C-alpha positions as a printed Julia matrix, in Angstrom:
194×3 Matrix{Float64}:
 148.44   88.07  98.15
 144.79   88.47  99.04
 142.37   86.99  96.52
 140.43   90.27  96.6
 143.42   91.97  94.91
 143.22   89.68  91.86
 140.88   91.95  89.82
 143.24   94.9   90.4
 146.2    92.8   89.31
 144.38   91.78  86.12
 143.73   95.45  85.3
 147.39   96.33  86.01
 148.45   93.38  83.85
 146.53   94.88  80.91
 148.2    98.26  81.47
 151.56   96.45  81.45
 150.92   94.39  78.33
 149.94   97.39  76.15
 153.49   98.86  75.91
 154.95   95.39  75.41
 152.74   94.92  72.36
 153.95   98.26  71.02
 157.56   97.26  71.62
 157.04   94.02  69.72
 155.56   95.87  66.72
 158.14   98.68  66.5
 160.13   96.96  63.76
 157.04   96.57  61.56
 156.56   92.9   62.42
 155.09   90.98  65.31
 156.13   87.73  66.9
 154.11   84.95  68.5
 154.62   86.84  71.78
 152.4    89.61  70.43
 149.48   87.21  69.91
 150.05   85.5   73.27
 150.32   88.83  75.09
 147.16   90.09  73.45
 145.25   86.9   74.31
 146.34   87.25  77.95
 145.24   90.9   77.96
 141.88   89.99  76.41
 141.16   87.3   78.99
 142.31   89.57  81.83
 139.63   92.0   80.63
 136.96   89.3   80.73
 137.86   87.92  84.13
 138.66   91.08  86.1
 135.0    92.11  86.2
 133.67   88.6   86.78
 136.06   87.98  89.67
 135.47   91.47  91.14
 131.69   90.93  91.2
 132.01   87.44  92.69
 134.35   88.7   95.43
 132.23   91.79  96.07
 135.07   94.21  95.24
 133.64   95.79  92.08
 134.26   99.39  93.12
 133.86  102.55  91.09
 137.63  103.03  91.04
 138.27   99.49  89.82
 135.66   99.72  87.06
 137.02  103.1   85.91
 140.57  101.7   85.9
 139.26   98.75  83.87
 137.8   101.14  81.28
 141.03  103.16  81.08
 143.07   99.95  80.71
 140.82   98.94  77.79
 141.35  102.3   76.1
 145.14  102.06  76.58
 145.23   98.5   75.25
 143.25   99.28  72.11
 145.1   102.52  71.38
 148.26  100.4   71.53
 146.68   97.82  69.21
 145.69  100.59  66.75
 149.26  101.92  66.73
 150.52   98.37  66.2
 148.18   97.93  63.23
 149.59  101.16  61.78
 153.17   99.95  62.33
 152.66   96.44  60.95
 149.72   96.75  58.52
 149.32  100.44  57.55
 147.39   99.38  54.45
 144.53   98.19  56.71
 144.3   101.58  58.41
 144.3   103.25  54.98
 141.64  100.88  53.61
 139.39  101.42  56.66
 140.2   105.13  57.1
 136.64  106.48  56.81
 134.8   103.92  58.97
 137.59  104.1   61.59
 137.34  107.9   61.7
 133.56  107.63  62.13
 134.03  105.15  65.01
 136.64  107.36  66.68
 134.41  110.44  66.3
 131.47  108.55  67.83
 133.58  107.52  70.83
 134.84  111.08  71.3
 131.25  112.36  71.25
 130.28  109.79  73.91
 133.2   110.83  76.11
 132.44  114.53  75.62
 128.77  114.09  76.57
 129.67  112.06  79.67
 132.38  114.53  80.75
 130.06  117.51  80.23
 127.12  115.91  82.03
 128.85  113.93  84.8
 132.47  115.18  84.78
 133.49  111.51  84.45
 134.11  109.25  81.48
 131.57  106.49  80.85
 132.09  103.11  82.52
 128.92  101.19  81.72
 130.35   97.77  80.72
 127.22   96.99  78.7
 126.36   93.82  76.83
 127.05   95.68  73.57
 130.48   96.66  74.93
 131.17   92.99  75.6
 130.11   92.14  72.03
 132.37   94.94  70.78
 135.25   93.5   72.83
 134.75   90.06  71.31
 134.6    91.56  67.81
 137.84   93.47  68.52
 139.41   90.19  69.59
 138.36   88.57  66.31
 139.63   91.54  64.3
 142.95   91.73  66.16
 143.67   88.0   65.85
 142.61   88.17  62.19
 144.98   91.05  61.47
 148.04   89.87  63.38
 147.53   86.12  63.09
 146.24   85.77  59.54
 146.82   89.13  57.78
 143.03   89.4   57.45
 141.56   92.85  58.02
 137.89   92.33  57.16
 137.1    91.47  60.78
 137.33   95.21  61.38
 133.9    95.65  59.78
 132.3    93.69  62.62
 134.32   95.58  65.25
 133.36   98.96  63.78
 129.68   97.95  63.6
 129.67   96.89  67.27
 131.58  100.05  68.22
 128.85  102.19  66.67
 126.01  100.13  68.21
 127.66  100.32  71.63
 128.41  104.04  71.32
 124.85  104.94  70.32
 123.49  102.89  73.22
 125.89  104.48  75.72
 125.15  108.01  74.48
 121.44  107.31  75.0
 122.16  105.89  78.47
 124.22  108.94  79.38
 121.37  111.2   78.31
 118.76  109.11  80.18
 120.52  108.75  83.53
 120.27  111.71  85.93
 123.57  110.81  87.62
 126.72  108.85  86.76
 126.68  105.07  87.3
 128.98  102.22  86.43
 128.16   98.66  85.38
 124.78   99.33  83.75
 124.3    96.43  81.36
 121.98   97.98  78.76
 119.78  100.9   77.9
 116.86   98.92  79.35
 118.68   98.65  82.68
 119.42  102.39  82.55
 115.76  103.14  81.9
 114.67  100.94  84.82
 117.23  102.6   87.08
 115.93  106.04  86.08
 112.32  104.99  86.78
 113.37  103.55  90.15
 115.22  106.73  91.12
 112.28  108.84  90.02
 109.88  106.78  92.16
 112.16  107.13  95.2
 112.46  110.89  94.84
 108.71  111.47  94.37
């Protein structure tokens, strides 16, 4: 296997782990394999981008696949929470619906403007990912749901930033780390075109 294929394999690994997590939760309980599988998926998400950039293979297709793998993983996690801890979903119903609505608005704006879903991989998205990790381990490892507050807060911060970035940028880009980077990119493109 070529080392340059490693980021792709890490993305595929995350796609593969998502249904395994669902399978483990189908009976309303999870095993230690659920936690281990999720931890592997989480670290595959961290390292696929790092390795891809270091190897110079961070393509548009890879970054979009990475974003889709994240969505699949966390939809699976949400279903698992419903299967194993439905009381948490009920307790957090309103803030979760607000977070989901915000994400749908972001996707709609990006699809309308660029005909592509967003794939920014911002610093706030990384913070959101870490907060999701804390919340997921809290829920499935310790029956503690309050970590969701942090995850929802970072979801909303990230979504607002990415909506603003989508509105600022004249054309679709991937791997834009923050709204400040998006603004600089817009100014640079404007100076080139004038």
